[in-house]
C-alpha positions in Angstrom: 96.7 125.0 78.9 98.9 128.0 78.3 101.2 129.3 81.0 101.1 132.9 81.9 103.8 135.0 83.6 102.4 134.4 87.1 102.6 130.6 86.4 106.2 131.0 85.3 107.1 133.0 88.3 105.4 130.6 90.8 107.0 127.5 89.3 110.5 129.1 89.2 110.1 130.2 92.8 108.9 126.7 93.8 111.9 125.1 92.1 114.3 127.4 94.0 112.6 126.5 97.3 112.5 122.8 96.4 116.2 122.9 95.7 116.7 124.2 99.3 114.7 121.3 100.6 111.2 122.8 101.1 108.8 119.9 101.4 105.8 122.2 100.7 107.4 123.4 97.4 108.2 119.8 96.4 104.6 118.8 97.2 103.2 121.8 95.2 105.4 120.9 92.2 104.1 117.3 92.3 100.5 118.6 92.4 101.2 120.6 89.3 102.7 117.6 87.5 99.7 115.5 88.5 97.2 117.9 86.9 95.3 116.5 83.9 96.4 119.6 81.8 100.0 119.5 82.9 101.8 119.0 79.6 103.0 122.6 79.3 103.8 122.7 83.0 105.9 119.6 82.7 107.9 121.0 79.8 108.6 124.2 81.7 109.4 122.5 85.1 111.8 120.0 83.6 113.6 122.6 81.5 114.1 124.8 84.5 115.3 121.9 86.7 118.0 121.2 84.1 119.0 124.9 84.1 119.5 125.0 87.9 121.5 121.7 87.9 118.7 119.5 89.2 118.2 116.3 87.2 117.7 112.6 87.8 121.3 111.7 86.8 122.5 111.7 90.5 119.6 109.6 91.9 118.7 106.0 92.2 115.2 104.7 91.8 114.1 101.5 93.5 110.6 100.0 93.2 108.9 97.5 95.5 105.8 95.5 94.5 103.9 92.7 96.0 100.6 91.4 97.2 98.7 93.2 100.0 100.2 92.2 103.4 103.6 91.1 101.9 105.5 93.5 104.1 106.4 96.2 101.6 105.7 99.1 104.0 107.7 97.4 106.8 110.6 96.8 104.5 110.6 100.5 103.3 110.4 101.7 107.0 113.3 99.5 107.9 115.4 100.7 104.9 114.6 104.3 105.9 115.8 103.7 109.4 119.1 102.3 108.1 119.4 105.1 105.6 119.0 107.7 108.4 121.7 106.1 110.5 124.2 105.4 107.7 123.9 108.2 105.1 123.7 111.5 107.0 124.2 113.7 104.0 121.7 112.1 101.6 117.9 112.4 101.2 115.3 109.9 100.2 111.9 110.3 98.6 109.1 107.7 98.7 106.3 107.6 96.2 103.7 105.1 97.6 101.1 104.0 95.1 98.0 103.3 97.1 94.6 101.9 96.1 92.2 104.5 94.9 89.1 105.4 96.8 86.0 104.5 94.9 84.3 107.6 96.3 86.8 110.4 95.7 89.3 108.7 93.3 92.1 109.8 95.6 94.6 107.7 97.5 93.4 105.8 100.5 96.7 106.6 102.3 97.2 103.2 103.9 101.0 103.1 103.1 101.6 106.4 104.8 100.2 105.1 108.0 102.1 101.7 107.9 105.6 103.0 106.9 107.4 103.9 110.1 109.2 107.2 109.4 109.9 109.9 112.0 107.4 112.7 111.4 109.9 115.5 111.6 112.7 113.9 109.6 113.7 116.5 107.0 115.7 114.1 104.8 112.7 111.9 103.9 109.9 113.1 101.6 106.8 110.8 101.4 104.1 111.2 98.8 101.1 108.9 98.3 99.5 108.6 94.9 96.3 106.9 93.9 96.8 104.0 91.5 93.6 105.2 89.6 93.1 101.5 88.7 91.0 98.8 90.5 93.8 96.3 90.7 96.6 98.7 91.6 99.5 99.7 89.3 101.2 103.0 88.8 99.5 106.3 88.2 99.9 107.9 84.7 101.9 110.7 86.4 104.2 108.5 88.5 107.0 108.7 86.0 107.0 112.5 86.1 106.9 112.6 89.9 109.8 110.2 90.2 111.7 112.2 87.6 111.1 115.4 89.6 112.3 113.8 92.9 
């Protein structure tokens, strides 16, 4: 897919808003990255992120995996609670890979319900992604989403 001037303008605007902490803009950029035809969009988004000084060099990525019911959501909720108390100037983003619905192909959203995060906490961004696989695993776009965050 070829980007037109309106696409460039929208993405550049979303990046500016995301830099200021707009959760809506972050979610919109993620939705763009998750599109099946997102190659050109990804190239443009990541080139602009570098230009405005946003990159993944100042972030830490941690992954949790385990069998259903092992306590991953509880652990993440507890870590977020400690994070909020002890790191007042930092932000955290959670990408939860949920099982896919066999009907819609989308995320079932179970993790979003189980992770105890204050609803109006501006320093935490939570995004569910469908695994797109029967037995779980990461989504083909997870790498790009984590890189954006």
